[in-house]
C-alpha positions in Angstrom: 28.8 21.5 -27.1 26.0 19.9 -25.3 26.9 18.9 -21.7 24.8 15.8 -20.6 24.9 13.3 -17.6 23.3 10.1 -16.9 21.8 9.4 -13.5 19.2 8.1 -11.4 16.1 9.7 -10.3 16.1 10.2 -6.6 12.9 12.7 -5.6 10.1 13.4 -7.7 8.1 15.6 -4.9 8.3 19.1 -6.3 6.1 20.2 -9.4 7.9 19.7 -12.8 11.3 19.2 -10.9 13.3 15.9 -10.4 16.4 15.5 -8.1 18.9 13.5 -10.1 21.8 11.5 -8.4 24.8 11.2 -11.1 27.8 9.0 -10.0 31.3 9.1 -11.2 34.1 7.4 -10.7 37.7 8.6 -9.3 41.2 7.3 -8.1 42.3 8.4 -4.7 45.5 10.3 -5.5 47.8 8.4 -3.0 46.3 5.1 -2.5 45.4 4.5 -6.3 41.8 2.8 -5.0 38.5 3.7 -7.6 36.0 5.5 -5.3 32.6 6.4 -6.3 31.4 9.5 -5.8 28.0 11.1 -6.4 26.4 14.5 -7.0 22.4 16.0 -7.1 21.4 18.2 -9.6 18.0 19.6 -9.9 16.5 18.9 -13.5 13.4 20.4 -15.4 10.8 18.0 -16.3 8.2 19.9 -17.8 5.0 17.2 -18.2 6.3 15.3 -15.0 6.4 12.1 -16.4 10.0 10.7 -14.8 9.5 8.9 -11.3 11.9 7.7 -8.7 14.3 4.8 -9.7 13.8 6.1 -13.6 17.4 6.1 -15.3 17.4 9.3 -17.4 20.0 11.7 -19.1 19.9 15.5 -18.4 21.6 18.0 -20.3 22.6 21.7 -19.0 20.6 24.4 -20.0 19.9 28.5 -19.0 19.0 29.0 -15.6 15.5 28.2 -14.8 15.0 29.0 -11.2 17.6 29.4 -8.3 19.0 26.1 -8.0 17.5 24.4 -11.6 20.3 24.8 -14.6 19.5 20.8 -16.1 16.7 19.5 -18.2 15.7 15.9 -18.5 16.1 15.1 -21.8 15.3 11.2 -22.5 14.2 8.8 -20.2 16.6 5.7 -20.6 15.2 2.8 -18.4 11.9 3.1 -16.5 12.0 2.3 -13.1 10.1 -1.2 -13.4 12.0 -2.0 -17.0 13.3 -5.7 -17.4 16.9 -5.9 -18.0 
């Protein structure tokens, strides 16, 4: 079973590493309001092809470094692409 997430690249300053922000929605247990929550993941990008603002799909992989456990498998929508 492959664990995947979809998120937006928020940083491309490191070599072969991107910071991907993944958004999820959850409901408050008492007040029932829908809340957006975010988490940032360090993802491996071997050829440095993604840029800030790209929508990407990442998958869980073996540990690559101290913080990197995700790998970019697909660019869903480049940053400058039209709807």
